[in-house]
Structures are given as C-alpha cells and as structure tokens.
All heavy atoms as an XYZ file, in Angstrom:
505
protein
N     181.220    -41.350     28.778
C     182.266    -42.333     28.631
C     182.539    -42.555     27.149
O     181.640    -42.688     26.344
C     181.846    -43.647     29.307
C     182.859    -44.755     29.121
S     182.477    -46.255     30.053
C     181.320    -47.041     28.959
N     183.786    -42.630     26.811
C     184.247    -42.916     25.467
C     184.105    -44.417     25.223
O     184.485    -45.226     26.050
C     185.699    -42.461     25.368
C     186.306    -42.716     24.031
O     185.848    -43.551     23.259
N     187.361    -41.991     23.743
N     183.592    -44.812     24.054
C     183.399    -46.240     23.761
C     184.710    -47.007     23.717
O     184.725    -48.222     23.890
C     182.665    -46.411     22.434
C     181.199    -46.031     22.538
O     180.658    -46.030     23.662
O     180.592    -45.732     21.490
N     185.828    -46.317     23.464
C     187.133    -46.966     23.398
C     187.819    -47.040     24.757
O     188.854    -47.672     24.884
C     188.052    -46.212     22.432
C     187.521    -46.259     21.003
O     186.831    -47.240     20.663
O     187.788    -45.315     20.250
N     187.264    -46.385     25.750
C     187.896    -46.342     27.064
C     187.703    -47.668     27.795
O     186.609    -48.237     27.807
C     187.294    -45.213     27.896
C     188.004    -45.024     29.204
C     187.554    -43.773     29.936
O     186.601    -43.120     29.498
O     188.179    -43.475     30.954
N     188.779    -48.173     28.408
C     188.642    -49.428     29.161
C     187.757    -49.247     30.390
O     187.682    -48.167     30.972
C     190.073    -49.769     29.561
C     190.852    -48.516     29.411
C     190.125    -47.646     28.440
N     187.090    -50.319     30.757
C     186.247    -50.315     31.953
C     186.746    -51.375     32.917
O     187.476    -52.284     32.535
C     184.775    -50.611     31.599
O     184.686    -51.903     31.005
C     184.198    -49.553     30.668
N     186.354    -51.220     34.163
C     186.701    -52.198     35.194
C     185.428    -52.583     35.948
O     184.523    -51.770     36.110
C     187.766    -51.666     36.184
C     189.089    -51.460     35.498
C     187.322    -50.389     36.843
N     185.358    -53.829     36.402
C     184.184    -54.246     37.158
C     184.249    -53.724     38.595
O     185.292    -53.782     39.236
C     184.264    -55.775     37.130
C     185.702    -56.079     36.933
C     186.283    -54.935     36.155
N     183.140    -53.202     39.046
C     183.026    -52.722     40.428
C     181.909    -53.510     41.086
O     180.810    -53.624     40.539
C     182.724    -51.211     40.473
C     182.455    -50.751     41.894
C     183.882    -50.426     39.866
N     182.209    -54.043     42.254
C     181.233    -54.854     42.984
C     180.836    -54.164     44.279
O     181.662    -53.564     44.952
C     181.837    -56.209     43.318
C     182.103    -57.044     42.118
C     182.596    -58.418     42.489
N     182.837    -59.166     41.264
C     183.854    -59.950     41.069
N     184.733    -60.137     42.029
N     184.007    -60.577     39.932
N     179.568    -54.315     44.604
C     179.083    -53.860     45.905
C     178.338    -55.034     46.531
O     177.181    -55.310     46.184
C     178.162    -52.656     45.787
S     177.633    -52.080     47.423
N     179.014    -55.747     47.422
C     178.376    -56.923     48.019
C     177.146    -56.584     48.857
O     176.208    -57.376     48.919
C     179.483    -57.542     48.870
C     180.518    -56.501     49.041
C     180.373    -55.547     47.895
N     177.132    -55.418     49.457
C     175.984    -55.050     50.289
C     174.753    -54.755     49.438
O     173.635    -55.109     49.803
C     176.335    -53.847     51.169
C     175.396    -53.667     52.333
C     175.935    -52.717     53.369
O     176.936    -53.048     54.026
O     175.351    -51.625     53.506
N     174.947    -54.120     48.284
C     173.838    -53.828     47.369
C     173.574    -54.997     46.421
O     172.587    -54.980     45.690
C     174.151    -52.590     46.534
S     174.228    -51.057     47.468
N     174.481    -55.971     46.435
C     174.404    -57.120     45.543
C     174.385    -56.694     44.080
O     173.570    -57.160     43.276
C     173.208    -58.000     45.885
C     173.281    -58.576     47.283
C     172.106    -59.457     47.644
O     171.102    -59.497     46.902
O     172.197    -60.124     48.686
N     175.318    -55.776     43.728
C     175.408    -55.286     42.365
C     176.838    -55.395     41.855
O     177.793    -55.434     42.631
C     174.984    -53.808     42.266
O     175.806    -53.018     43.122
C     173.530    -53.632     42.649
N     176.946    -55.444     40.537
C     178.228    -55.359     39.854
C     178.003    -54.553     38.585
O     177.003    -54.756     37.896
C     178.782    -56.733     39.506
C     180.144    -56.651     38.848
C     180.801    -58.002     38.655
O     180.555    -58.919     39.453
O     181.581    -58.118     37.697
N     178.912    -53.632     38.303
C     178.789    -52.795     37.118
C     180.160    -52.530     36.536
O     181.165    -52.665     37.223
C     178.073    -51.470     37.468
O     177.774    -50.767     36.273
C     178.904    -50.601     38.390
N     180.185    -52.163     35.271
C     181.423    -51.785     34.593
C     181.500    -50.269     34.580
O     180.556    -49.602     34.167
C     181.434    -52.313     33.153
C     181.447    -53.812     33.045
C     182.815    -54.418     33.298
O     183.834    -53.783     32.954
O     182.863    -55.536     33.843
N     182.627    -49.738     35.030
C     182.823    -48.287     35.095
C     184.094    -47.936     34.335
O     185.102    -48.645     34.426
C     182.916    -47.807     36.551
C     181.604    -48.114     37.278
C     183.218    -46.316     36.624
C     181.581    -47.736     38.731
N     184.053    -46.830     33.610
C     185.224    -46.363     32.871
C     186.397    -46.185     33.827
O     186.235    -45.664     34.937
C     184.922    -45.055     32.168
N     187.566    -46.609     33.386
C     188.761    -46.539     34.210
C     189.018    -45.124     34.708
O     189.384    -44.928     35.863
C     189.962    -47.061     33.412
C     191.275    -47.198     34.143
C     191.136    -48.115     35.352
C     192.342    -47.709     33.201
N     188.775    -44.131     33.859
C     189.042    -42.744     34.247
C     188.098    -42.231     35.334
O     188.397    -41.243     36.000
C     188.944    -41.829     33.027
O     187.621    -41.818     32.521
N     186.958    -42.882     35.528
C     185.961    -42.405     36.491
C     185.780    -43.322     37.684
O     185.017    -43.010     38.592
C     184.616    -42.231     35.790
N     186.489    -44.450     37.705
C     186.191    -45.476     38.706
C     186.377    -44.977     40.136
O     185.527    -45.225     40.990
C     186.983    -46.776     38.432
C     188.437    -46.642     38.766
C     186.361    -47.935     39.194
N     187.454    -44.276     40.423
C     187.685    -43.810     41.793
C     186.587    -42.889     42.281
O     186.040    -43.061     43.381
N     186.239    -41.930     41.443
C     185.193    -40.960     41.797
C     183.834    -41.637     41.972
O     183.103    -41.361     42.924
C     185.114    -39.894     40.704
C     184.119    -38.802     40.979
C     184.121    -37.776     39.864
O     185.210    -37.243     39.552
O     183.038    -37.523     39.311
N     183.503    -42.546     41.066
C     182.197    -43.216     41.127
C     182.079    -44.147     42.322
O     181.031    -44.204     42.979
C     181.942    -43.992     39.831
C     181.853    -43.142     38.575
C     180.458    -42.654     38.251
N     179.458    -43.677     38.231
C     179.106    -44.405     37.173
N     179.698    -44.221     36.023
N     178.171    -45.309     37.267
N     183.147    -44.890     42.632
C     183.120    -45.787     43.787
C     183.007    -44.966     45.074
O     182.207    -45.287     45.954
C     184.357    -46.711     43.815
C     184.471    -47.436     45.145
C     184.291    -47.708     42.671
N     183.795    -43.898     45.165
C     183.713    -43.038     46.351
C     182.316    -42.449     46.515
O     181.776    -42.425     47.625
C     184.744    -41.905     46.269
C     186.171    -42.379     46.466
O     186.378    -43.528     46.933
O     187.095    -41.596     46.151
N     181.728    -41.984     45.419
C     180.387    -41.391     45.484
C     179.351    -42.432     45.912
O     178.481    -42.146     46.745
C     180.013    -40.789     44.131
N     179.441    -43.635     45.354
C     178.503    -44.697     45.739
C     178.619    -44.997     47.230
O     177.612    -45.062     47.940
C     178.775    -45.972     44.931
C     177.959    -47.138     45.392
N     176.682    -47.388     44.925
C     178.223    -48.116     46.309
C     176.208    -48.461     45.532
N     177.128    -48.929     46.371
N     179.847    -45.188     47.682
C     180.040    -45.513     49.098
C     179.565    -44.383     50.006
O     178.994    -44.639     51.072
C     181.506    -45.856     49.366
C     181.867    -47.234     48.853
O     181.041    -48.128     48.813
N     183.115    -47.403     48.463
N     179.785    -43.150     49.589
C     179.348    -42.002     50.390
C     177.820    -41.946     50.449
O     177.233    -41.777     51.523
C     179.910    -40.708     49.787
C     179.822    -39.522     50.688
C     180.607    -39.672     51.988
O     181.740    -40.172     51.976
O     180.053    -39.280     53.044
N     177.166    -42.116     49.301
C     175.705    -41.996     49.224
C     174.972    -43.193     49.825
O     173.947    -43.024     50.477
C     175.266    -41.833     47.766
C     175.697    -40.533     47.159
C     175.437    -40.483     45.659
O     174.962    -41.440     45.050
N     175.782    -39.359     45.056
N     175.494    -44.379     49.593
C     174.762    -45.585     49.969
C     175.215    -46.212     51.286
O     174.455    -46.955     51.903
C     174.882    -46.639     48.861
C     174.403    -46.170     47.501
S     172.677    -45.648     47.475
C     171.876    -47.219     47.750
N     176.453    -45.941     51.686
C     177.015    -46.664     52.825
C     177.683    -45.748     53.851
O     178.600    -46.159     54.557
C     178.014    -47.717     52.327
C     177.444    -48.619     51.283
N     176.388    -49.476     51.531
C     177.749    -48.775     49.966
C     176.090    -50.123     50.418
N     176.892    -49.710     49.457
N     177.226    -44.488     53.907
C     177.742    -43.521     54.880
C     179.272    -43.422     54.860
O     179.913    -43.268     55.887
C     177.275    -43.862     56.295
C     175.760    -43.795     56.434
O     175.159    -42.874     55.837
O     175.189    -44.649     57.124
N     179.849    -43.547     53.656
C     181.290    -43.396     53.505
C     182.101    -44.660     53.764
O     183.310    -44.665     53.537
N     181.459    -45.718     54.236
C     182.196    -46.974     54.452
C     182.612    -47.537     53.101
O     181.868    -47.460     52.131
C     181.331    -47.992     55.191
C     181.017    -47.579     56.617
C     180.121    -48.580     57.312
N     178.803    -48.574     56.649
C     178.124    -49.657     56.319
N     178.586    -50.858     56.575
N     176.951    -49.560     55.719
N     183.800    -48.111     53.028
C     184.326    -48.650     51.772
C     183.758    -50.041     51.520
O     184.384    -51.050     51.813
C     185.850    -48.665     51.809
C     186.440    -47.278     51.846
C     187.953    -47.278     51.829
O     188.574    -48.311     51.540
O     188.512    -46.213     52.116
N     182.552    -50.070     50.963
C     181.861    -51.328     50.689
C     182.040    -51.710     49.219
O     182.499    -52.803     48.907
C     180.358    -51.225     51.042
C     180.161    -50.778     52.491
C     179.654    -52.542     50.754
C     180.670    -51.741     53.535
N     181.645    -50.805     48.317
C     181.840    -51.062     46.884
C     183.325    -50.960     46.584
O     184.043    -50.152     47.177
C     181.060    -50.047     46.050
N     183.780    -51.814     45.643
C     185.213    -51.835     45.341
C     185.470    -52.485     43.985
O     184.636    -53.211     43.472
C     185.968    -52.622     46.415
C     185.494    -54.036     46.543
N     184.411    -54.382     47.312
C     185.916    -55.185     45.969
C     184.203    -55.685     47.231
N     185.099    -56.208     46.412
N     186.653    -52.184     43.459
C     187.124    -52.875     42.260
C     187.608    -54.248     42.708
O     188.233    -54.382     43.763
C     188.274    -52.081     41.601
C     188.882    -52.862     40.441
C     187.783    -50.714     41.137
N     187.316    -55.249     41.919
C     187.756    -56.613     42.212
C     189.262    -56.605     42.496
O     190.038    -56.073     41.708
C     187.446    -57.494     41.007
C     187.799    -58.946     41.220
O     188.866    -59.241     41.786
O     187.003    -59.795     40.791
N     189.700    -57.165     43.624
C     191.121    -57.160     43.983
C     192.026    -57.768     42.915
O     193.143    -57.290     42.703
C     191.178    -57.972     45.274
C     189.813    -57.835     45.858
C     188.880    -57.762     44.682
N     191.569    -58.790     42.218
C     192.387    -59.395     41.155
C     192.595    -58.410     40.013
O     193.674    -58.350     39.422
C     191.732    -60.677     40.656
N     191.577    -57.623     39.713
C     191.687    -56.614     38.654
C     192.650    -55.518     39.097
O     193.496    -55.080     38.312
C     190.305    -56.028     38.292
C     190.435    -54.857     37.340
C     189.411    -57.104     37.706
N     192.532    -55.083     40.349
C     193.459    -54.053     40.857
C     194.895    -54.530     40.782
O     195.788    -53.788     40.374
C     193.109    -53.667     42.301
C     191.877    -52.811     42.398
C     191.595    -52.159     43.711
C     192.044    -52.743     44.968
N     191.514    -52.106     46.165
N     195.133    -55.773     41.153
C     196.490    -56.318     41.119
C     197.010    -56.381     39.681
O     198.152    -56.026     39.409
C     196.508    -57.712     41.746
C     197.894    -58.291     41.839
C     197.910    -59.636     42.555
O     197.107    -59.830     43.484
O     198.740    -60.469     42.171
N     196.161    -56.820     38.769
C     196.563    -56.898     37.362
C     196.882    -55.502     36.813
O     197.884    -55.324     36.106
C     195.467    -57.571     36.539
C     195.815    -57.751     35.106
N     196.782    -58.617     34.670
C     195.327    -57.155     33.991
C     196.881    -58.549     33.357
N     196.000    -57.668     32.926
N     196.048    -54.518     37.123
C     196.306    -53.150     36.671
C     197.615    -52.616     37.249
O     198.401    -51.973     36.551
C     195.150    -52.219     37.051
C     193.871    -52.389     36.255
C     192.753    -51.547     36.867
C     194.081    -52.015     34.799
N     197.864    -52.897     38.512
C     199.107    -52.454     39.144
C     200.315    -53.089     38.457
O     201.334    -52.416     38.225
C     199.096    -52.793     40.630
N     200.207    -54.365     38.096
C     201.288    -55.041     37.377
C     201.528    -54.407     36.012
O     202.678    -54.206     35.600
C     200.985    -56.530     37.208
C     201.071    -57.305     38.508
O     201.625    -56.777     39.502
O     200.560    -58.445     38.531
N     200.449    -54.087     35.303
C     200.589    -53.456     33.990
C     201.249    -52.085     34.085
O     202.116    -51.745     33.278
C     199.222    -53.326     33.313
C     198.555    -54.619     32.864
C     197.140    -54.340     32.360
C     199.381    -55.314     31.800
N     200.863    -51.313     35.076
C     201.460    -49.990     35.270
C     202.931    -50.124     35.631
O     203.786    -49.420     35.078
C     200.689    -49.194     36.345
C     201.436    -47.927     36.729
C     199.285    -48.857     35.853
N     203.255    -51.026     36.543
C     204.643    -51.231     36.945
C     205.483    -51.668     35.744
O     206.612    -51.190     35.563
C     204.729    -52.253     38.072
N     204.937    -52.551     34.938
C     205.659    -53.010     33.741
C     205.865    -51.853     32.769
O     206.957    -51.660     32.227
C     204.878    -54.132     33.067
C     205.567    -54.720     31.853
C     204.759    -55.847     31.240
O     204.197    -56.661     31.989
O     204.719    -55.896     29.998
N     204.807    -51.050     32.561
C     204.890    -49.915     31.658
C     205.934    -48.893     32.117
O     206.615    -48.281     31.316
C     203.509    -49.253     31.530
C     203.457    -48.244     30.412
O     203.884    -48.596     29.281
O     202.989    -47.121     30.652
N     206.072    -48.747     33.433
C     207.030    -47.792     33.989
C     208.432    -48.389     34.106
O     209.360    -47.707     34.543
C     206.565    -47.307     35.371
C     205.278    -46.476     35.371
C     204.857    -46.185     36.794
C     205.478    -45.180     34.606
N     208.563    -49.660     33.761
C     209.864    -50.300     33.835
C     210.284    -50.676     35.238
O     211.452    -50.894     35.500
N     209.351    -50.794     36.141
C     209.677    -51.096     37.534
C     209.911    -52.574     37.781
O     210.419    -52.954     38.827
C     208.549    -50.606     38.449
C     208.269    -49.098     38.403
C     207.071    -48.763     39.250
C     209.489    -48.311     38.827
N     209.573    -53.415     36.812
C     209.732    -54.856     36.995
C     211.008    -55.388     36.318
O     211.251    -56.574     36.296
C     208.519    -55.611     36.451
C     207.188    -55.267     37.110
C     206.058    -56.030     36.451
C     207.228    -55.558     38.595
N     211.803    -54.491     35.777
C     213.027    -54.899     35.072
C     214.192    -55.013     36.018
O     214.319    -54.404     37.003
C     213.354    -53.898     33.961
C     212.252    -53.877     32.920
C     212.448    -52.779     31.879
O     213.375    -51.961     31.998
O     211.647    -52.754     30.955
C-alpha cells in the first residue's frame, strides 16, 4: 500500500473487527475475508455512510450532480 493512498474502514461484525484498507484493494480484500471466514456470505463490509459519501464524490467528479 502506498502511504499517500486513501483508506476506508471495513467492519466485520461477526469477527468483531474493524480495519483500514487501501481504497484500491478494498473490494478484493473484503471478498477474500468473506470467502475465507464466512463461507462467502457478505458479512464484512465498508461502512454504508462511507460508501454513500464515496458515491457522492464520484458522481460530483463525473458531473452527474449538475
């Protein structure tokens, strides 16, 4: 991970853990965790508020909110 790369919090309520993962790797890491620890069930996840904020930033950057 690059020290300048943004990270996002990932929570796993079943494992009772929270960690920061690089934005570029978050999808792969969450999928791998869920596959290894939870038989593929989508338990670990990015905080919904963070996902919504990221979606807003992307939409704004793409000019979709104008």
